N, C-alpha and C positions, 0 to 999 in steps of 0.2 A: 638772596638773603644778605643783609648788611652784617659784616663781621664786627665784633665788638672788642677783640683783643688780639694784639700781635705779640706772640711769644717767641723770643729768641733765646736759646740756651746754649752757652758755650760748653761743649763736652770735654774739651781737651786743652785747657789753659791752666797755666800755673799761677796766673794773676789775672785780675779783671781786665778784659780787653773789650774793644769795640764790638758791638753785636753785628752779625752779618746781615745785610739787607735781605728781606724775603723776596725771592725772585718769582716772576711770572713769565712763562715762555710756552708758546705753542707754534707749530709751523705746519704748512701744507705744501705739497709739491705743486707743479704747474697746474693751475686750476683748469677746469673744463666747463664753459669755454675759457680760453686763455684771457688773462688780464682782468679777471673778475674775482672779487673776494668771495671765497666759498662760505656761504652763510652758516653751514653746520661744521666747519672745519675746526682744527685744533687751535689755529691762530685766533679766531673769533672767540672761542671758548676761553682762552687765556685772557683776552682783553676784558671779557665779561666778568670774570673772577676778579681781575685787577680793579675794575671800576666799582665792583660791589663793596669795596672797602673804603670808598671815597665819597665825599658829598660836596657839591657845589664847585667842582673843579672845571676848568676850561680846557677845551680841545681845539687845536689849530689844524684846519684842513687845507691850508695854503691856497685858498681861493682868492685871497686879497693881499697876499704878501709880495713885497717888492724886494728883489735882490739887487744890491749895489755891486757893480763890477762883476756881473755874472760871467761864468766860463773862464774865470781867472783864479789865481791862487789867493787873491785878496777879496774874493766874494764875501759879502756879509748881508745879514738880514736881521730885523728886529721883530719880536713877537710879544704880544701882551696876553696874560692869562688872569682870570679872576682868582683872587686870593681870599683867605678867610677875613681879611680886612685890607681893602685896597686891591692892588694889582701886583702881579709878578711880571717883570720885564725880562725877556730872554734875548740875548744877543748871540747870534750864531754865524758860523762861516765854515767853508770847506773848499777844497781845491775844485774849481769848476762847478760850484753850486749854481743852480738856476731853477726857476719854476717851469714846469713842463705840463702841458695838457695831456690828458690820457690818450694813448694810442688806440687804434681800433682793437676790439677784443680778439681779433684773429692773430694779433702779433704777440710773440713771446718776448717780454721785456719788462722793465720796471713799469708799474702802473699805479693809478690813484685808487686808494681804498675807499675814499669818499671826498666830494662826489666825482669831480673830473680833473682837478689839479693836484699836483704833488711836487715835492722838492726832489730834484735829481742832483746827485752829488757824486764826486769821484774821490776815492781815497779815504774818506772819513769826514766827521763833523766835529766841531768844537762849539760847546754851548756854555754861556755864563749867565748867572741869574743875580738880579739885584736884591732879591729876597731869598733867604735859604729855603730850599725845597726838601720835602720828605717823600715825594712820590713822583715817578717819571715813567712814561711808557709811550710806545710808538709802534707802528707797522713798518717793516722793512721788506722790500721786494727785490727780486732778481739778484740775490746774493750768490755770486759764483765762486767766492773764495772757499777753500776747504775748511770745514769744521767750526771755526770760532768767530763770534762777534764779541769784542771786548769793550766794556764800559769802564772807564777810569774816572773815579769820582773824587772831587776835591772837597774835603770836609770844611765846613764853616769854622772859621777861627784858626785854621791851619792844621797841621798834622800830616802824616803820611797819606798819600793817595790810596784809595781803596779800589782794588781791581775786581771787577765783577764779570767773569767770562760766561758767555752763553754758548754752549758747545753742541755738537751734533747737528750743525747746520746742513740741511739737505743739499747735496752736491751731485745729484745724479743726472737730472735732465732727461730729455727724451732721446731715444736711439738716433744717433746722427746729429743731435743738436748740441748746443753749448751747455755744459754742466751748470745746473742751478737756474737756467733760464725760466723766468716767470714765476718762481716760487715766492711764497709770502710767509712771514713770521711775525708774531707779536713779541716784543721784548719790553719788560717793565720790572720795577722794583718798588718796594715801600720800606722805609726805615724811619721810625719816629724817634729813635735814640740819637742817631747822628744825622745832622742836616748837611746839605751840600750846596755849594755855590758854583760849581762847575762840573761839566761832564764832557769827556772826550770819547767819541765812538771811533773805534779802529778795527783793523783786521790783521791780527798777528801773522807774521810769515809772508806778507805781501809787500811789494815795493810801493812807495808813495804814489798815490793817484791811480793804482792799478785796478781798484774795485769800483765800478760804477753801479749805483744802487738807487732805489726809490725809497723815500722817507715821507710818511704821511700819518695823519691823525695823531699828532703829538699831544700828550696829556701831561700837565704839570700840576702839582698840588703842594701846598705848604702843610705844616704839621697840624694846623687847625682844621684842615679839610680831610684828615684821615680819621675815619670813624672807628679807630681802634687804638688801644693803648699797648705800648711795648713793654714787655717784662724781660729782664735779662738775669740769668743765674749762671755764675761761674763756679767751677769746681776746683778744689784745692789740689787734686792730683792730675797728673798728665797720663792720659790713656790713649796712646797712639799705636797700640798693637793691632795688627790685623786679626780678624776672627769674628765670631758670632757676637751679636749684641742682643740682649733681651730688653725690649723697649716698650713704651706705651705713649700714645699721643696725649699731650697735655691740654689740647683744645679740640673742638669739633672741626670737621671740614678738612682734615689732613688726608689727602688722597695719596695713592701710590705715586701718581705723577708728581705731586708736590715733593715727595721724598726723592724721586728720581732726579729732580733739579739740583739736588745737593750731593748725592753720592750714587754709586752705581746700583741700579735696579735692572734686572734682566729676567727674561722668561715670562713677561706679562703682556697679553694682547690689549688692544684698545677696547674701550667699552665703558658702560655705566656713565654715559655722558661725557667721556673723555675720548677725543679722537686721536690722541697721541699714543702709539704703542711703544713698548720698550723691549726690543730684541726678543720677540715671542718664541723664536726657535732655539734660544739659548737656555741652558739649565737655570732654574730660578735660584736666587739668593735671598729671597724674602718669603717668609711664611706668616700669614696673617691669622691663622686659626688652627684648630686641631680637629681631626675627623673622628677620633675615637676607635681606630682599629689597632694597628701595631703600636709599639712603644714610640716610634718616631713618625707616626702618621700625621705629620703636620701638613697644612693645606696652603698652597700658594694662592695669591689673589687672582681672581678670575678676570680682572680688567684693571687698567690704570686709573679708572675712576673709582675703584673700591676705596672706601674710607677706613682708616685706622680708628677704631672706636675708643674714646677715653675710658679707661677702666678695664680694657681687654689688651693683653700683651701681644707682642709680635716679635719674631726673630728676624734679624737682618745681618747678613754677612758683609763686613767691610774689608776691603783690600787697602793696602798702603802703597799704592802705585797707580799710575795712569793706565787704566784698562778701558778700552772702547771697543766693544765687540764688533767684528766686521759685519757690515750690513748684508753682504751677499750670502753670509752663512746664517746670521741670526735674525734676519728679517727687518732690521732697521730700528733706530731709536735715537733719543737725544742724550741719554744718561751716560755718564762715565765715572770711574772712581777718581778719588782725589788723595793727595798726600794727607795723612791724618794729623800731622803736626798742627796744632791750633785750629783744628776743624771745629766749626760751630754748626749745630743743628738748629733749624728754625721752624716755626709753625705759625700759621695764621688762622684764626677761627674764634669761636665763642668759648670763653673760659667759664667754667662752672664755679659758683660760690655757694651752692646748696648741695645737699646729699646726692650722691650719684649711686644709682642702683643698676646692676647688670644681672641678667639671667643666663645661667649655663645649664646645659643638659648633661646630666650625670653620664660619664663614660662616652659622650658624643662630642663634646668640645672641651674636654679636659685631657691632660697628658697622663694616661693611666699608669699606675705603678705595676706594670706587667711587661713581660717580654723575655726573650731568650737569655739575655745577659744582664737583666735588671737585678737589683739587690735582693728582691723578694718576688720571684716569678710566681704567677698564679699556678696552682697545682692541687692535687687531690689530698695532700697531707696537712691541710689546715692553714696553708700560707694565705696571706691577705689577698682577697679577690678584688678585681678592678671595680666590681659593683659596690664595694665597701670603702675603697680607698683610692682617691684620685688626686692628681696634681692639676691645678687650673692655672691658665696663663692670665694672670691679673696684671695690673699696672696702676701707678699713681695717676688718677684721672684729672688732677688739678695742675694749675700753672704755677704753683708754689710747692715747696717740700711738704710732705704729708706724714703724720705719725701713723705707723702701721698698726698700732693698737686700736685705731679708729675703724678698722675693717671688721665686719661681722658677716656671718652667713646664716641663712635659713635653709634647712634641709640637710644639715650635717654639722659636724664639729670642726671648726677651723683650728688647725694645729698652731702652736705658738710661734714656731720658726717659719720664716718666709725666705725664699731663695732668690738672690740676685746674681746674674751671671757676670763674672769679671773676666774679660778676655785676656788680661795680662797684668802683672804686677810692675808698675812703673819704676819701683825702687829696687827691684830684684836684679841681681847679676846672674846671667845664664850660667848654669853649672858647666864645668869642663866637658867638652864633647857635644854640647847642644848645638843644633843647627839653626841659626837665626832666620833662615829663609822659610822654615816651617811655621805653622800657625803658632800664635803666642800660647803660653802655658795657662790656658783658661781654667777657671774653677768657679764653682758656686761659692758665693759668700752668703752668710746667714744674717738676716735682720730679725731681731727678737721683739715680739710684742711685749713680753715681760722680760726686761733686760737683765743681764747677769748682775746681781748685786742690787737690784732695784733701781729706782730713779726713772727718768723719762724713757719711753719706748723709742726704738730706733726710728729714724726718719728715712723715707724714700725720697730721693732727689727727683726733680722735674725730669720727665722722660723715662723714669725708671720702671722697667718691667719686673714682674715678680712671679715666681712659681710658688703657689700656695697649696698645701696638702689639706684636703677635706676628708675626714672620716665620716662617711655618710651611711645612714641606715637604709637609704632608699635602694630600690632595685635599679637595674640598668634602664635608663630612659627617664628616671626621676629628674626633678628640677632642683638646682641649687641657686639660691638668690644671694648675691654678694652686694653688700651695702658699704659704701665709703662715706662715713660721716663727715660733713663739712667742718665739724669741730676739730678734726685732725689737721686742718690746713695750718701751716706754720711758716709764714712769710719771713720770719727772722732766722730760721734755721739755715745752716749751710752744710748739709750732709755731703760726704763725698759720693760721687756717682759710682755705682756698683759696690759700695762699701757699707760701713757701719760706724756708729759713733763709739767713742772711747767708753769703756765700762768701769764700773766700780767692782772691786774684787769680791767674789764669793767662791766657795769651793767648786772648782771646775778645772778641767784640762781641755785645752783646744789643741788638737793634734793637727799638724800640717805635714803634707807629703809633697816632695818634689823629687825629680830625677830626670835622667836621660836614658832613653831606650837605645838599644844597639843600633837602631836606624837613625839616631840623632834627634829624635823628637823630644822636646822639653815638655814634661808633664807635671801637673800640679793639682792638689786637692786640698782646699781650705775648709770644707764642710764636714768636720768631724769633732763633735763636742761630747764629753761626758760631764754631766752637770748634776750637782747635788743641791736639792731644795727640800726644805722642811715639809712642804705640801705635796711633794712628788710621791708617786706610788712605785712599787717594784715592777709593776706591769706597765701597760700602755696608758698614757694619760696625755693631756693636751700639750705638755711640755716636751713630748717626744716628737720626732720627725723622721720619716722614712728617708732613705738615701736615693735621690734622683740621679739618673745617668746623665752625663754631660752630652752636649750636642756634637762633640768631636769624636771621631772614630778611634783615635789612639789616645789612651788614657791609662792612668793607674789610680786606684782609689783605696781609701781606708774607711772602715765603718764600724763603730762600736755596736755590739750586739745586745739587744734586749729580749724580753719575752712578750709576745703578743698572742693571746688566745692559746697559751700553752706551748707555743713554738718559738724557735729562734727567729729574730727579726733584725736584719741589718738596718742601721739607722744613721742619719746624719747627726741627730741629737739624741742622746740617751740620758734621760733624767731618772735619778734615783733618790730615795730619801737619805738625808744626811744624818742618820742616826747611828753611825758606827762605821767600822771598816767595811769597804766594799771592793769587789774586783769585777771588772768588765772585760769581756773578750772583745778583741778588735780584729776584724777580718781584713784581708788584703786581696786586691785583684790587680793584675797587670796584663794589658793586652800585648805587651812585648817584653822580652828579656831586657834587663838594664840594671843600672846602678841607681839606687834610691836613697833618700834621706828623710827620716822623720824629724820634725822640729816641733816645739810645743811652747805654749804659754800657760801659766797656772794662775788661778785665783785663790786667794787666801793661803798662799804658800807659807805664811808665817805660822799658821795654826794647823795645816793639813800636810801630811807627807804624801807623795805620789811616786810610784815607780813603774817602769815599763819592763815587760819580759818578752823577749823574742823566743818563741817556743821552737823555732827551727834550729837555733844555735844554743839554747839554754842561757842566753845572755840576760842579765838583770841590770837595768839602768836606773839610778836615782834621778828623777826628773828635776830635783832641786839642785843637784850637783853638776849635771851636764846640760848642754844646750841643744844637742842634736845626736842622732844615732844613724849611722850609715850601714846599708846592707845591700845585698844583691838578690836578684830573683830572676828565674826564668818566666816566660809567659805562662800565665796560670789563670784559672777561674778563681772564684772566691775560696780562700783558704783561712783556717783558724790560726793565724800566724802569731798575733800579739795579744797581750792583755795589759790592762792598766789597773793598778791597785791604789785605792785611797785609804788613808788611815789618819784619824785625828792624832795629833801629837801625843805620844806616851800611852795611847789606849791599850796597845798590846805589849807594852814593855814594863817590867817590874821597876818600882821606884829605885833609883840609884844605879841602875845597870843600863846606861845609855847605849851600850854596844849591842844589846840583845834585842831581837825583834822577830816577829812572825808575820808573814805576808802571804795571802792567797794570790798566786800569780797566774794560775791557769784560767782557762775560759770559765766563766760563771755567769749564767747557767751553761751547762755543757751536756752533750749527748755521748761523748766519747771519753774524754779525760780532763782532769784539772790538776793543779799542783799547789804545793805550799813550799815556801822558802823560809828556812830557819837560819837566822843570822846570830852568831855568838861571838863574844869577845874572847872566850877561851874554851877549850874542849870541856864537855860535860855530858852526863847521862841524860837522855831525853826519850820520852815515850810519846808516840804519835799514833792515835787511833781515830777511827771513823765511827760515829754513832748515829743511829737514825732518830726520827722524831720522838720515839718512845724511850730513848736513852739506851738502847741496846747496841753493843759493839758489833759492827758488821765487817770491820776490816782493821788490821793492825799494820801500819806502814813502817814503824821502826820502834825498837826498844833496845837502846844501848847508847854507846858514846857517839856524839856528834862533834866533828872537829870545829875549830874556830873558823870564822868567816861565814859565807853564805852556802847553804846546802839545800838542794832542791829535792823534794819527795813527790813523786807522781801518784795520782789516784786514778785507778781504772774505773771510771764512772760507768762504762758500758756494762759492767758486771752488776751494777746496782739498779734497783727498781726506781722508777721516777719518784721524786719527792725531795724534801729538804733534809740535808745532813749537816752534822757538826764535826769539825776536825778538832780533836782535843790534843793540845801540845803541852806537855808537862815536863819541866826541867828544873834545875837548881835556880837559874836566874830568869827563866822565862816561862810564862803560862799564858795561853790564849785559846779561844774557842771560836775561830771564824766558821762561817757557814757557807754552804754551796748548794746549788739546786741541780738535780739531774732531770733532763727532759728527753723526750723521744720525738 
């Protein structure tokens, strides 16, 4: 199939940079019989894929080429290739270059890949072109140098040379034989954004002239012969942290092996039309689907020919160091990790310009909201069941940014918030005590379909994977259909990868958590919003979102608590109606003891007050007056540690008495206890009672003098029947009637 689009996306650049050429690489060990190109090998498959993106190109088989001064350092030759208009002349040379006829098939050595003649060279080759080229590929045989063949490309018009390494070169050979004897590999690249006038082929780590190799079936093409268009998107932020990435292919035809040419993929055998394996005995670091069992029942690809489907997300762990798994332990492969500074991820395939539709099986290829340590485990007490509530691994399926409000589902209700995984904050300074060698402080970031304060929906960057929550009425095994409307494509947008766009203020608090465990792990959680909207309900609606667990084992989380089906439900986004003062409980979890800090940002801070209460220490913090709150914690499961209270300015304060206020600060709703804080400018008599929905007094908290400052009064909600109650606070300078809900 002829590909129609070349998509190169720089994931880790602070400013626009040159796109990375798309590489093609496949290799085979000593063929059997020797010196014969294996028709179904990885090298032939790589060349076939390379040629499928080109039209009208010429290939040189060296059957009629004359080498001047052969077997000397001044050896040169001239080649002619068909171009989109005219010809391309290539001039080449190499130490002791010569034309050699193929040896008998029984001999292990360099050989012709078609038909009988090939170029034999020592040490390397240097090629120059009179017409800038966009595509280049060749077979190389009998490479005995360890690991790497390096192409150094000279850009047309000047600029720094581009180094294109091809690693993992087979270097084993037969027992008792010379390492690499008789092996064959195909090496090629396509780049329509940057054209080149020179290529140097070398072998790093060897002395000049040390490597003798065969060179055959050289293909050259100019930009007019590439049947694809290149698209480059650069991101504003630098993301060079090691850790998990939640990604999605922007074009069709992106195989596991295509990913493996760019960064480390391991634990994947050969198959699905791809003959190249990637360290099949090593633990996998790539998950292409979800199996629907446990909370982390993600599925590794079954073969290197498995394709990443646009519109379906996948997880991939990136290291920030050179890792090349040992062949004798891991089974062999060509992939290795790279330094993440300025790393660019590329793809080659068909780009969609029409609606994309993907089908998911409920609770079979979704990341279910269930599990032993999830925010809301499935259980007999009315908690959300996986048949009703699932997370699906979605992704931007287009080669341009995409507005997330253009995603719709059939077979359930798509929640407003979508989750992108951010492996680390490039602008954050690690807290004191953090161990920089551990995984980066990853966190989910939220992209809103209905953005805070209105305006345009958030955009998902190219390659952006998303976790989307679908509240589904179907039973287990039902079908959820996801549609990505092409109207959401936005080629002019430049959203940050893993991020979100700037928002217009509305009443909300975005809580952020970071800290360092006693073991030195830096943890972070960005996915915690309390959001006030005029069209929100007090219970579950589409603006709410459940709390997904991170892919990392060590973490600390915060979650505002709402009500769903009459039960407490820990959420990443809690939406409430903005019709008066409200208090939300905020639960906390830590997988390890440590020192933690809550930070926040507020919307509509000029018209709404907000304050945080730590119920473990009875500390009350005005979110408008402070910027952070530090605390410590032992390792713990979910606890009802904090609450956040919103109040419109002066709603609960008598005219002219700015020092007096009343705030519900305990969990609301609650099954055990809640609290109210009365703040006075001077001592005065205050009466505080609890009344039920019929106006009957059911409890009296205080009747007497309350000192100046803030005083907290607890309510034993466990002694009350489920329902809605009102706290009546009556004093000389303050009167208020906040409500709270008791649940079981």
